[in-house]
N, C-alpha and C positions, 0 to 999 in steps of 0.2 A: 307433583312437586319434584319427586326424585327423577322423573323422566326429563323435566325441564333442566335440572342441574346437570345431568349427564350430557344433554344437548349443548348447554352453555360451555361445559368443559371441552367437549369435542370441537366446538367452534373456536374456542380460545387456543386449543392445541394446534389447529390448522393455521390460525393467524400467526402464532409463534413460530411454527416451522417455516412458513412462507417468508416471514420477516427475517429469520435467521439465514435462510438460503439467499435472500436478496442481499443481505449484508456481507455474505461470504465472498461475493465477487466471482467473476468468470475469468479464469486464467487465460483462456484463448482470446477473449476480448482485451484483456490487459496486455497481452503480447502485441496485439495490433496497435494499441496506443503507444506502448514502449518503443516499437519499431517505427511508428508513424508520427502522428501529430505531437506526441510527447517528446520526441527527439532524445529520449533517455539513452539510447545506444551510443549517441555521439560522445558521451562521457563515460557511461557505465559499461560500454561494450556490448557486442551482440550476445554474448553469453552471460553478461552481468558481472564479469570479473573485474570491473573498474579499469578496463584497458581500452576504452574507446579512443577514437582519433584525437579528441580534444583533451584527453586525460593527461598527456605528457606536459601540457602547459599549466596544469592545475596543481596548486599546493595549498591545502592538503589534497591528496588524490581522492577521486570519487570512491564511494563505498563499493566494496566487493561483495555482491549479493550471493555469490556462490558459497560463502562461508556460513551464511545463515545467522551471522552475528551482527548486531546493530548497537551502536553506542548511545544514540540519542534517546532521552526520556522526555519526550515532548509534553506528556501529560503530568509529569512530575510525581508519579506514584512510586518511584524507586525501582521500576522494572523496565529497563530500556528495551526497545525493539518490539514492542507489542504492535498489533495491527493499528491501534489508535495512534501510536507514535509515528509509524510510517505514513499513515494517512495525513497527519498534521504536518509532517515535514514536506510531503508532496504539496499540500494545499498552501502552506505559508512559506516554504523555502527553508533551506538548511540554516541560513544565517539567523533565522528567528529563534532557533533553539541552540545556538552555540556551535553549529556545524559549519560546513563549508558555505560561505556566502555566494559562491558560484552556482550552488543548487538553486534554481529559480523557483519562485512561488508559482503554483499552478492553480490559482483561484478560479480560473476559467473551466476547470474540470468539474464535472458533476460528482456527487457522492458515489454514484454507481461506477463511474469511470475510475475514481480513486480506489474503490473497493476492488475493482478488477485489476488495476495495476498492482495493488498489494498482493492479491492472489498470485499474479504472475511472478512478482519478485520472490515470493515464498517458494514458488516452484523451481527457482534457479539454484536453490541450495543443493550442493553435491553430497 
């Protein structure tokens, strides 16, 4: 019985660790999305400073990811800028949470793509 419990604990630990790493996202894959099909750089800029080519025409200005500070609390838990908040803003657009309505909803992105984008956005903090 003790052997079975340790085996189950080990299997559970492996599942948890692999689930956690899958949810963490891949910053390199996120960069490819950011620069490519996401077209994020057009507003947020190549370095994430909110200075993309389209930024001059936007009011309010796009978020500056280099600060690492985010104001939207999409999940309403009182802590803005968590990964879940960033993921929700990417999925549903900025206007859905009182942010910039010019930030488009990207419901076409998979959860893995969004997790990778979030990882890349986090990596832009200076």
